[in-house]
OpenMM code with the backbone's topology and positions (N, CA, C; nanometers):
from openmm import Vec3, app, unit

residues = "MET ARG LYS ILE LYS ILE LEU PHE VAL CYS HIS GLY ASN ILE CYS ARG SER PRO MET ALA GLU PHE VAL PHE ARG ASP MET VAL GLN LYS ARG GLY MET GLU ASP LEU PHE LEU ALA ALA SER ALA ALA THR SER CYS GLU GLU LEU GLY ASN PRO VAL HIS HIS GLY THR VAL GLN LYS LEU LYS GLU VAL GLY ILE SER THR LYS GLY LYS TYR ALA VAL GLN LEU LYS LYS SER ASP TYR GLN ILE TYR ASP TYR ILE ILE GLY MET GLU TYR ARG ASN ILE ARG ASN ILE GLU ARG ILE LEU GLY SER ASP SER ASP HIS LYS VAL HIS LYS LEU LEU ASP PHE SER SER HIS PRO ARG ASP ILE ALA ASP PRO TRP TYR THR GLY ASP PHE ASP LYS THR TYR GLN ASP ILE VAL GLU GLY CYS GLU GLY LEU LEU GLN TYR ILE LEU GLU HIS ASP ARG LEU".split()
positions = [
    Vec3(0.0839, -0.1178, -0.0002),
    Vec3(0.0006, 0.0002, -0.0002),
    Vec3(0.0895, 0.1255, 0.0000),
    Vec3(0.0634, 0.2155, -0.0899),
    Vec3(0.1402, 0.3393, -0.1033),
    Vec3(0.0939, 0.4415, -0.0003),
    Vec3(0.1910, 0.5032, 0.0658),
    Vec3(0.1597, 0.6136, 0.1591),
    Vec3(0.1769, 0.7458, 0.0867),
    Vec3(0.0892, 0.8388, 0.1167),
    Vec3(0.1023, 0.9772, 0.0693),
    Vec3(0.1953, 1.0463, 0.1688),
    Vec3(0.3031, 1.1041, 0.1174),
    Vec3(0.4043, 1.1671, 0.2027),
    Vec3(0.3933, 1.3189, 0.1895),
    Vec3(0.3756, 1.3842, 0.3046),
    Vec3(0.3555, 1.5293, 0.3098),
    Vec3(0.4630, 1.5914, 0.3968),
    Vec3(0.5259, 1.6967, 0.3451),
    Vec3(0.6239, 1.7730, 0.4222),
    Vec3(0.5722, 1.9147, 0.4390),
    Vec3(0.5473, 1.9530, 0.5621),
    Vec3(0.5040, 2.0890, 0.5947),
    Vec3(0.6272, 2.1729, 0.6215),
    Vec3(0.6298, 2.2938, 0.5661),
    Vec3(0.7509, 2.3763, 0.5736),
    Vec3(0.7173, 2.5186, 0.6168),
    Vec3(0.7983, 2.5718, 0.7085),
    Vec3(0.7916, 2.7138, 0.7443),
    Vec3(0.9347, 2.7652, 0.7599),
    Vec3(0.9495, 2.8831, 0.8128),
    Vec3(1.0817, 2.9440, 0.8215),
    Vec3(1.1759, 2.8681, 0.9151),
    Vec3(1.1339, 2.8434, 1.0395),
    Vec3(1.2249, 2.7862, 1.1374),
    Vec3(1.1955, 2.6450, 1.1815),
    Vec3(1.0777, 2.5899, 1.1461),
    Vec3(1.0360, 2.4549, 1.1847),
    Vec3(1.0218, 2.4410, 1.3359),
    Vec3(0.9751, 2.5499, 1.3999),
    Vec3(0.9481, 2.5388, 1.5435),
    Vec3(0.8063, 2.5846, 1.5798),
    Vec3(0.7356, 2.6513, 1.4884),
    Vec3(0.5998, 2.6986, 1.5194),
    Vec3(0.4959, 2.6380, 1.4244),
    Vec3(0.4851, 2.6957, 1.3032),
    Vec3(0.3764, 2.6588, 1.2130),
    Vec3(0.3898, 2.5212, 1.1512),
    Vec3(0.5067, 2.4879, 1.0955),
    Vec3(0.5151, 2.3581, 1.0264),
    Vec3(0.5059, 2.2386, 1.1221),
    Vec3(0.5665, 2.2428, 1.2419),
    Vec3(0.5415, 2.1290, 1.3302),
    Vec3(0.3955, 2.1256, 1.3778),
    Vec3(0.3331, 2.2424, 1.3943),
    Vec3(0.1916, 2.2436, 1.4312),
    Vec3(0.1118, 2.1730, 1.3218),
    Vec3(0.1379, 2.2050, 1.1958),
    Vec3(0.0675, 2.1419, 1.0839),
    Vec3(0.0958, 1.9915, 1.0794),
    Vec3(0.2227, 1.9554, 1.0968),
    Vec3(0.2592, 1.8127, 1.0959),
    Vec3(0.1778, 1.7348, 1.1984),
    Vec3(0.1740, 1.7821, 1.3213),
    Vec3(0.1080, 1.7072, 1.4271),
    Vec3(-0.0438, 1.7178, 1.4216),
    Vec3(-0.0973, 1.8294, 1.3763),
    Vec3(-0.2416, 1.8417, 1.3552),
    Vec3(-0.2857, 1.7446, 1.2463),
    Vec3(-0.2109, 1.7385, 1.1362),
    Vec3(-0.2477, 1.6476, 1.0271),
    Vec3(-0.2383, 1.5030, 1.0739),
    Vec3(-0.1315, 1.4683, 1.1444),
    Vec3(-0.1180, 1.3314, 1.1956),
    Vec3(-0.2372, 1.2952, 1.2839),
    Vec3(-0.2770, 1.3873, 1.3733),
    Vec3(-0.3891, 1.3635, 1.4619),
    Vec3(-0.5189, 1.3450, 1.3824),
    Vec3(-0.5351, 1.4293, 1.2817),
    Vec3(-0.6555, 1.4236, 1.1975),
    Vec3(-0.6719, 1.2863, 1.1292),
    Vec3(-0.5646, 1.2383, 1.0692),
    Vec3(-0.5739, 1.1107, 0.9973),
    Vec3(-0.5817, 0.9938, 1.0960),
    Vec3(-0.5176, 1.0075, 1.2103),
    Vec3(-0.5254, 0.9021, 1.3119),
    Vec3(-0.6678, 0.8878, 1.3624),
    Vec3(-0.7341, 0.9990, 1.3880),
    Vec3(-0.8722, 0.9962, 1.4387),
    Vec3(-0.9699, 0.9391, 1.3352),
    Vec3(-0.9309, 0.9417, 1.2097),
    Vec3(-1.0150, 0.8862, 1.1023),
    Vec3(-0.9734, 0.7426, 1.0680),
    Vec3(-0.8748, 0.6901, 1.1401),
    Vec3(-0.8278, 0.5537, 1.1152),
    Vec3(-0.7493, 0.5416, 0.9856),
    Vec3(-0.6899, 0.6519, 0.9399),
    Vec3(-0.6175, 0.6514, 0.8110),
    Vec3(-0.4684, 0.6733, 0.8282),
    Vec3(-0.4150, 0.6561, 0.9492),
    Vec3(-0.2731, 0.6852, 0.9723),
    Vec3(-0.1791, 0.5995, 0.8885),
    Vec3(-0.2228, 0.4814, 0.8484),
    Vec3(-0.1376, 0.3940, 0.7665),
    Vec3(-0.1264, 0.4447, 0.6218),
    Vec3(-0.2108, 0.5389, 0.5830),
    Vec3(-0.2108, 0.5902, 0.4460),
    Vec3(-0.1216, 0.7133, 0.4275),
    Vec3(-0.0739, 0.7703, 0.5388),
    Vec3(-0.0010, 0.8964, 0.5308),
    Vec3(0.1276, 0.8950, 0.6115),
    Vec3(0.2239, 0.9721, 0.5641),
    Vec3(0.3430, 1.0040, 0.6389),
    Vec3(0.3538, 1.1553, 0.6383),
    Vec3(0.3552, 1.2178, 0.7543),
    Vec3(0.3657, 1.3632, 0.7639),
    Vec3(0.4921, 1.3989, 0.8414),
    Vec3(0.5623, 1.5011, 0.7920),
    Vec3(0.6836, 1.5499, 0.8565),
    Vec3(0.6869, 1.7006, 0.8370),
    Vec3(0.7901, 1.7652, 0.8919),
    Vec3(0.8034, 1.9094, 0.8738),
    Vec3(0.9494, 1.9489, 0.8708),
    Vec3(0.9739, 2.0677, 0.8116),
    Vec3(1.1109, 2.1159, 0.7965),
    Vec3(1.1105, 2.2671, 0.7861),
    Vec3(1.2320, 2.3245, 0.7921),
    Vec3(1.2521, 2.4691, 0.7860),
    Vec3(1.3193, 2.5072, 0.6541),
    Vec3(1.2980, 2.6304, 0.6130),
    Vec3(1.3735, 2.6834, 0.4996),
    Vec3(1.5034, 2.7488, 0.5471),
    Vec3(1.5090, 2.7862, 0.6744),
    Vec3(1.6288, 2.8509, 0.7294),
    Vec3(1.7064, 2.7526, 0.8178),
    Vec3(1.8240, 2.7930, 0.8589),
    Vec3(1.9033, 2.7084, 0.9491),
    Vec3(1.9064, 2.7677, 1.0905),
    Vec3(1.8295, 2.8728, 1.1155),
    Vec3(1.8346, 2.9453, 1.2430),
    Vec3(1.7987, 2.8609, 1.3645),
    Vec3(1.7044, 2.7715, 1.3510),
    Vec3(1.6532, 2.6982, 1.4665),
    Vec3(1.6903, 2.5490, 1.4647),
    Vec3(1.7763, 2.5079, 1.3725),
    Vec3(1.8083, 2.3652, 1.3571),
    Vec3(1.8474, 2.3021, 1.4896),
    Vec3(1.7846, 2.1873, 1.5181),
    Vec3(1.8108, 2.1141, 1.6413),
    Vec3(1.7313, 2.1611, 1.7604),
    Vec3(1.6590, 2.2720, 1.7474),
    Vec3(1.5800, 2.3235, 1.8588),
    Vec3(1.4450, 2.2529, 1.8679),
    Vec3(1.3894, 2.2417, 1.9892),
    Vec3(1.2577, 2.1815, 2.0036),
    Vec3(1.1484, 2.2744, 1.9531),
    Vec3(1.0271, 2.2235, 1.9474),
    Vec3(0.9108, 2.3014, 1.9056),
    Vec3(0.8909, 2.4172, 2.0046),
    Vec3(0.8539, 2.5326, 1.9507),
    Vec3(0.8299, 2.6542, 2.0314),
    Vec3(0.7266, 2.6268, 2.1394),
    Vec3(0.7491, 2.6811, 2.2578),
    Vec3(0.6580, 2.6555, 2.3715),
    Vec3(0.5141, 2.6986, 2.3416),
    Vec3(0.4935, 2.8007, 2.2587),
    Vec3(0.3572, 2.8418, 2.2238),
    Vec3(0.2830, 2.7367, 2.1432),
    Vec3(0.3537, 2.6724, 2.0510),
    Vec3(0.2955, 2.5634, 1.9717),
    Vec3(0.2724, 2.4423, 2.0620),
    Vec3(0.3700, 2.4092, 2.1451),
    Vec3(0.3553, 2.2959, 2.2374),
    Vec3(0.2314, 2.3155, 2.3248),
    Vec3(0.2174, 2.4354, 2.3810),
    Vec3(0.1058, 2.4642, 2.4716),
    Vec3(-0.0280, 2.4571, 2.3979),
    Vec3(-0.0364, 2.5184, 2.2807),
    Vec3(-0.1628, 2.5179, 2.2059),
    Vec3(-0.2035, 2.3749, 2.1709),
    Vec3(-0.1095, 2.2954, 2.1241),
    Vec3(-0.1414, 2.1575, 2.0862),
    Vec3(-0.1737, 2.0728, 2.2100),
    Vec3(-0.1077, 2.1024, 2.3218),
    Vec3(-0.1388, 2.0307, 2.4463),
    Vec3(-0.2844, 2.0548, 2.4864),
    Vec3(-0.3344, 2.1777, 2.4637),
    Vec3(-0.4730, 2.2103, 2.4965),
    Vec3(-0.5720, 2.1232, 2.4213),
    Vec3(-0.5351, 2.0773, 2.3030),
    Vec3(-0.6247, 1.9941, 2.2213),
    Vec3(-0.5815, 1.8470, 2.2205),
    Vec3(-0.4904, 1.8105, 2.3111),
    Vec3(-0.4533, 1.6711, 2.3291),
    Vec3(-0.3542, 1.6164, 2.2284),
    Vec3(-0.2708, 1.7053, 2.1711),
    Vec3(-0.1716, 1.6618, 2.0725),
    Vec3(-0.0316, 1.6890, 2.1281),
    Vec3(0.0551, 1.5889, 2.1209),
    Vec3(0.1922, 1.6025, 2.1672),
    Vec3(0.2890, 1.6213, 2.0491),
    Vec3(0.3943, 1.6998, 2.0723),
    Vec3(0.5008, 1.7164, 1.9723),
    Vec3(0.6312, 1.6548, 2.0228),
    Vec3(0.6206, 1.5695, 2.1223),
    Vec3(0.7375, 1.5102, 2.1873),
    Vec3(0.8320, 1.4480, 2.0823),
    Vec3(0.9598, 1.4813, 2.0978),
    Vec3(1.0635, 1.4223, 2.0107),
    Vec3(1.0882, 1.4993, 1.8828),
    Vec3(1.0149, 1.6081, 1.8576),
    Vec3(1.0329, 1.6861, 1.7352),
    Vec3(1.1380, 1.7938, 1.7576),
    Vec3(1.2361, 1.7985, 1.6667),
    Vec3(1.3382, 1.9022, 1.6658),
    Vec3(1.3503, 1.9550, 1.5240),
    Vec3(1.3822, 2.0834, 1.5135),
    Vec3(1.3868, 2.1481, 1.3823),
    Vec3(1.4923, 2.0870, 1.2898),
    Vec3(1.4506, 2.0634, 1.1673),
    Vec3(1.5379, 2.0156, 1.0618),
    Vec3(1.5204, 2.1063, 0.9394),
    Vec3(1.6160, 2.1029, 0.8489),
    Vec3(1.6098, 2.1896, 0.7319),
    Vec3(1.5692, 2.1116, 0.6066),
    Vec3(1.4884, 2.1777, 0.5239),
    Vec3(1.4506, 2.1251, 0.3923),
    Vec3(1.5753, 2.1021, 0.3091),
    Vec3(1.5785, 1.9877, 0.2408),
    Vec3(1.6907, 1.9548, 0.1522),
    Vec3(1.6389, 1.9344, 0.0111),
    Vec3(1.7218, 1.9595, -0.0861),
    Vec3(1.6852, 1.9402, -0.2260),
    Vec3(1.6349, 1.7988, -0.2495),
    Vec3(1.6947, 1.7006, -0.1843),
    Vec3(1.6559, 1.5602, -0.2008),
    Vec3(1.5143, 1.5298, -0.1494),
    Vec3(1.4589, 1.6192, -0.0648),
    Vec3(1.3214, 1.5980, -0.0160),
    Vec3(1.2205, 1.5984, -0.1287),
    Vec3(1.2531, 1.6647, -0.2381),
    Vec3(1.1597, 1.6712, -0.3506),
    Vec3(1.1264, 1.5321, -0.4037),
    Vec3(1.2243, 1.4433, -0.4038),
    Vec3(1.2035, 1.3070, -0.4536),
    Vec3(1.1293, 1.2202, -0.3533),
    Vec3(1.1304, 1.2579, -0.2261),
    Vec3(1.0704, 1.1758, -0.1200),
    Vec3(0.9219, 1.2060, -0.1007),
    Vec3(0.8863, 1.3363, -0.1042),
    Vec3(0.7519, 1.3768, -0.0655),
    Vec3(0.6608, 1.4010, -0.1849),
    Vec3(0.5312, 1.3703, -0.1663),
    Vec3(0.4288, 1.3917, -0.2686),
    Vec3(0.3767, 1.5360, -0.2651),
    Vec3(0.3730, 1.5933, -0.1447),
    Vec3(0.3268, 1.7293, -0.1231),
    Vec3(0.4285, 1.8015, -0.0343),
    Vec3(0.4675, 1.9208, -0.0751),
    Vec3(0.5560, 2.0061, 0.0028),
    Vec3(0.4775, 2.1346, 0.0265),
    Vec3(0.4384, 2.1560, 0.1534),
    Vec3(0.3387, 2.2553, 0.1876),
    Vec3(0.3975, 2.3684, 0.2719),
    Vec3(0.4010, 2.4890, 0.2129),
    Vec3(0.4473, 2.6073, 0.2856),
    Vec3(0.3314, 2.6762, 0.3549),
    Vec3(0.3650, 2.7612, 0.4479),
    Vec3(0.2649, 2.8320, 0.5279),
    Vec3(0.2323, 2.9706, 0.4722),
    Vec3(0.3225, 3.0289, 0.3950),
    Vec3(0.3045, 3.1640, 0.3424),
    Vec3(0.3871, 3.1801, 0.2163),
    Vec3(0.3668, 3.2914, 0.1469),
    Vec3(0.4341, 3.3116, 0.0195),
    Vec3(0.5857, 3.3147, 0.0330),
    Vec3(0.6390, 3.3674, 0.1459),
    Vec3(0.7847, 3.3688, 0.1633),
    Vec3(0.8405, 3.2271, 0.1743),
    Vec3(0.7646, 3.1397, 0.2407),
    Vec3(0.8083, 3.0001, 0.2513),
    Vec3(0.8123, 2.9386, 0.1123),
    Vec3(0.7116, 2.9657, 0.0309),
    Vec3(0.7072, 2.9087, -0.1046),
    Vec3(0.8286, 2.9557, -0.1856),
    Vec3(0.8574, 3.0841, -0.1777),
    Vec3(0.9744, 3.1394, -0.2488),
    Vec3(1.1021, 3.0697, -0.2036),
    Vec3(1.1196, 3.0511, -0.0732),
    Vec3(1.2397, 2.9860, -0.0202),
    Vec3(1.2432, 2.8358, -0.0491),
    Vec3(1.1283, 2.7710, -0.0465),
    Vec3(1.1198, 2.6299, -0.0844),
    Vec3(1.1672, 2.6140, -0.2283),
    Vec3(1.1166, 2.6964, -0.3172),
    Vec3(1.1560, 2.6868, -0.4583),
    Vec3(1.3033, 2.7186, -0.4782),
    Vec3(1.3581, 2.8092, -0.3981),
    Vec3(1.5010, 2.8387, -0.4045),
    Vec3(1.5829, 2.7157, -0.3657),
    Vec3(1.5424, 2.6451, -0.2629),
    Vec3(1.6143, 2.5265, -0.2168),
    Vec3(1.5956, 2.4091, -0.3122),
    Vec3(1.4734, 2.3875, -0.3573),
    Vec3(1.4436, 2.2699, -0.4398),
    Vec3(1.4754, 2.2876, -0.5865),
    Vec3(1.4715, 2.4115, -0.6337),
    Vec3(1.4848, 2.4345, -0.7772),
    Vec3(1.3485, 2.4204, -0.8423),
    Vec3(1.3423, 2.3552, -0.9529),
    Vec3(1.2191, 2.3408, -1.0300),
    Vec3(1.1141, 2.2567, -0.9556),
    Vec3(0.9885, 2.2914, -0.9740),
    Vec3(0.8771, 2.2144, -0.9197),
    Vec3(0.8015, 2.1521, -1.0382),
    Vec3(0.8711, 2.0698, -1.1134),
    Vec3(0.8148, 2.0114, -1.2356),
    Vec3(0.6946, 1.9205, -1.2101),
    Vec3(0.6859, 1.8631, -1.0916),
    Vec3(0.5755, 1.7735, -1.0586),
    Vec3(0.4623, 1.8433, -0.9823),
    Vec3(0.4734, 1.9748, -0.9647),
    Vec3(0.3686, 2.0555, -0.8992),
    Vec3(0.3373, 2.0040, -0.7568),
    Vec3(0.4422, 1.9827, -0.6801),
    Vec3(0.4284, 1.9332, -0.5438),
    Vec3(0.4184, 2.0448, -0.4414),
    Vec3(0.4652, 2.1639, -0.4761),
    Vec3(0.4756, 2.2754, -0.3793),
    Vec3(0.3449, 2.3555, -0.3792),
    Vec3(0.2892, 2.3722, -0.2598),
    Vec3(0.1645, 2.4438, -0.2418),
    Vec3(0.1691, 2.5227, -0.1123),
    Vec3(0.0833, 2.6197, -0.1006),
    Vec3(0.0619, 2.6920, 0.0251),
    Vec3(-0.0552, 2.6222, 0.0955),
    Vec3(-0.0459, 2.6008, 0.2265),
    Vec3(-0.1464, 2.5210, 0.2979),
    Vec3(-0.2872, 2.5749, 0.2812),
    Vec3(-0.3053, 2.7055, 0.2951),
    Vec3(-0.4409, 2.7569, 0.2869),
    Vec3(-0.4914, 2.7725, 0.1439),
    Vec3(-0.4114, 2.7361, 0.0446),
    Vec3(-0.4626, 2.7262, -0.0931),
    Vec3(-0.5613, 2.6090, -0.1042),
    Vec3(-0.5610, 2.5198, -0.0045),
    Vec3(-0.6559, 2.4080, -0.0018),
    Vec3(-0.7832, 2.4441, 0.0727),
    Vec3(-0.7940, 2.5681, 0.1181),
    Vec3(-0.9137, 2.6127, 0.1902),
    Vec3(-1.0010, 2.6942, 0.0958),
    Vec3(-1.1191, 2.7287, 0.1443),
    Vec3(-1.2087, 2.8105, 0.0630),
    Vec3(-1.1719, 2.9587, 0.0681),
    Vec3(-1.0735, 2.9913, 0.1521),
    Vec3(-1.0275, 3.1316, 0.1658),
    Vec3(-0.8745, 3.1327, 0.1659),
    Vec3(-0.8112, 3.1159, 0.0471),
    Vec3(-0.6639, 3.1119, 0.0401),
    Vec3(-0.5997, 3.2383, 0.0955),
    Vec3(-0.4975, 3.2179, 0.1784),
    Vec3(-0.4236, 3.3287, 0.2392),
    Vec3(-0.2985, 3.2729, 0.3043),
    Vec3(-0.2139, 3.3620, 0.3549),
    Vec3(-0.0951, 3.3199, 0.4311),
    Vec3(-0.1352, 3.2897, 0.5741),
    Vec3(-0.0578, 3.2039, 0.6398),
    Vec3(-0.0723, 3.1801, 0.7824),
    Vec3(0.0330, 3.2643, 0.8511),
    Vec3(-0.0119, 3.3573, 0.9333),
    Vec3(0.0813, 3.4466, 1.0031),
    Vec3(0.1701, 3.3682, 1.0980),
    Vec3(0.2929, 3.4144, 1.1105),
    Vec3(0.3917, 3.3489, 1.1958),
    Vec3(0.3678, 3.3888, 1.3427),
    Vec3(0.3300, 3.2944, 1.4294),
    Vec3(0.3035, 3.3291, 1.5688),
    Vec3(0.4304, 3.3670, 1.6458),
    Vec3(0.5466, 3.3391, 1.5885),
    Vec3(0.6731, 3.3855, 1.6483),
    Vec3(0.6668, 3.5380, 1.6615),
    Vec3(0.6055, 3.6025, 1.5613),
    Vec3(0.5933, 3.7482, 1.5607),
    Vec3(0.4603, 3.7976, 1.6164),
    Vec3(0.3512, 3.7279, 1.5870),
    Vec3(0.2192, 3.7748, 1.6306),
    Vec3(0.1874, 3.7350, 1.7731),
    Vec3(0.2429, 3.6239, 1.8195),
    Vec3(0.2093, 3.5702, 1.9513),
    Vec3(0.0736, 3.5054, 1.9575),
    Vec3(0.0022, 3.4984, 1.8436),
    Vec3(-0.1344, 3.4460, 1.8417),
    Vec3(-0.1360, 3.3007, 1.7926),
    Vec3(-0.1041, 3.2095, 1.8830),
    Vec3(-0.0995, 3.0680, 1.8482),
    Vec3(-0.2394, 3.0107, 1.8265),
    Vec3(-0.3427, 3.0723, 1.8871),
    Vec3(-0.4803, 3.0279, 1.8657),
    Vec3(-0.5202, 3.0497, 1.7198),
    Vec3(-0.4922, 3.1675, 1.6656),
    Vec3(-0.5271, 3.2000, 1.5259),
    Vec3(-0.4475, 3.1084, 1.4312),
    Vec3(-0.3206, 3.0896, 1.4601),
    Vec3(-0.2377, 3.0009, 1.3781),
    Vec3(-0.2963, 2.8607, 1.3793),
    Vec3(-0.3363, 2.8129, 1.4962),
    Vec3(-0.3961, 2.6796, 1.5076),
    Vec3(-0.5231, 2.6691, 1.4231),
    Vec3(-0.6099, 2.7680, 1.4341),
    Vec3(-0.7347, 2.7676, 1.3551),
    Vec3(-0.7064, 2.7626, 1.2056),
    Vec3(-0.6101, 2.8436, 1.1598),
    Vec3(-0.5734, 2.8462, 1.0181),
    Vec3(-0.5159, 2.7111, 0.9751),
    Vec3(-0.4327, 2.6519, 1.0588),
    Vec3(-0.3710, 2.5246, 1.0245),
    Vec3(-0.4736, 2.4129, 1.0202),
    Vec3(-0.5678, 2.4110, 1.1136),
    Vec3(-0.6743, 2.3097, 1.1092),
    Vec3(-0.7533, 2.3257, 0.9798),
    Vec3(-0.7892, 2.4482, 0.9453),
    Vec3(-0.8631, 2.4741, 0.8207),
    Vec3(-0.7848, 2.4238, 0.7002),
    Vec3(-0.6563, 2.4555, 0.6959),
    Vec3(-0.5727, 2.4117, 0.5836),
    Vec3(-0.5553, 2.2614, 0.5776),
    Vec3(-0.5318, 2.1995, 0.6912),
    Vec3(-0.5129, 2.0532, 0.6948),
    Vec3(-0.6403, 1.9799, 0.6546),
    Vec3(-0.7560, 2.0303, 0.6987),
    Vec3(-0.8822, 1.9673, 0.6563),
    Vec3(-0.8986, 1.9797, 0.5051),
    Vec3(-0.8686, 2.0957, 0.4514),
    Vec3(-0.8774, 2.1147, 0.3053),
    Vec3(-0.7792, 2.0270, 0.2318),
    Vec3(-0.6574, 2.0177, 0.2813),
    Vec3(-0.5544, 1.9330, 0.2177),
    Vec3(-0.5978, 1.7863, 0.2206),
    Vec3(-0.6447, 1.7395, 0.3350),
    Vec3(-0.6886, 1.6001, 0.3452),
    Vec3(-0.8029, 1.5738, 0.2469),
    Vec3(-0.8991, 1.6636, 0.2412),
    Vec3(-1.0115, 1.6476, 0.1489),
    Vec3(-0.9627, 1.6430, 0.0035),
    Vec3(-0.8697, 1.7312, -0.0284),
    Vec3(-0.8138, 1.7345, -0.1643),
    Vec3(-0.7461, 1.6012, -0.1962),
    Vec3(-0.6650, 1.5513, -0.1057),
    Vec3(-0.5942, 1.4259, -0.1302),
    Vec3(-0.6931, 1.3113, -0.1475),
    Vec3(-0.7948, 1.3054, -0.0627),
    Vec3(-0.8925, 1.1979, -0.0697),
    Vec3(-0.9695, 1.2008, -0.2029),
    Vec3(-0.9872, 1.3208, -0.2591),
    Vec3(-1.0585, 1.3342, -0.3853),
    Vec3(-0.9683, 1.3135, -0.5073),
    Vec3(-0.8370, 1.3389, -0.4936),
    Vec3(-0.7491, 1.3413, -0.6114),
    Vec3(-0.6410, 1.2323, -0.6158),
    Vec3(-0.6096, 1.1722, -0.5033),
    Vec3(-0.5035, 1.0696, -0.5024),
    Vec3(-0.5649, 0.9310, -0.4840),
    Vec3(-0.5056, 0.8377, -0.5482),
    Vec3(-0.5500, 0.6989, -0.5310),
    Vec3(-0.4815, 0.6411, -0.4105),
    Vec3(-0.5599, 0.6101, -0.3086),
    Vec3(-0.5031, 0.5556, -0.1833),
    Vec3(-0.5324, 0.4067, -0.1744),
] * unit.nanometer
topology = app.Topology()
chain = topology.addChain("A")
for resn in residues:
    res = topology.addResidue(resn, chain)
    for name in ("N", "CA", "C"):
        topology.addAtom(name, app.Element.getBySymbol(name[0]), res)
């Protein structure tokens, strides 16, 4: 059975992308579909490499019963393009940096998370806004849209 592999990407891999990774994992697990997906996350920068998930993300996810235990920031690599089916950025700057690292997106794998929602937009970085609740709401909306898109368009 083929797994759909998704890599969520943000600037530092300590706030938005790990939040998306663990929200998506929780979503598919609650639907009994965890065997169909592999979700991970990475950074476009090297600023936070090796650091744990930001305490604001940890706290917000803890409130909804999701753990990020064992997650440390890693950087997106050019070779990730061959591994993942979907490479999902949180905002337009992430997309620009993803494309800089990966080069060509000939297979159309790179997307912005909220492009899968009915209201496409960027997800603000809670590192700057401090609003982890809003980030969580946006990520849930995007992950639900992404999952729906995959279920409608990919053969699982």
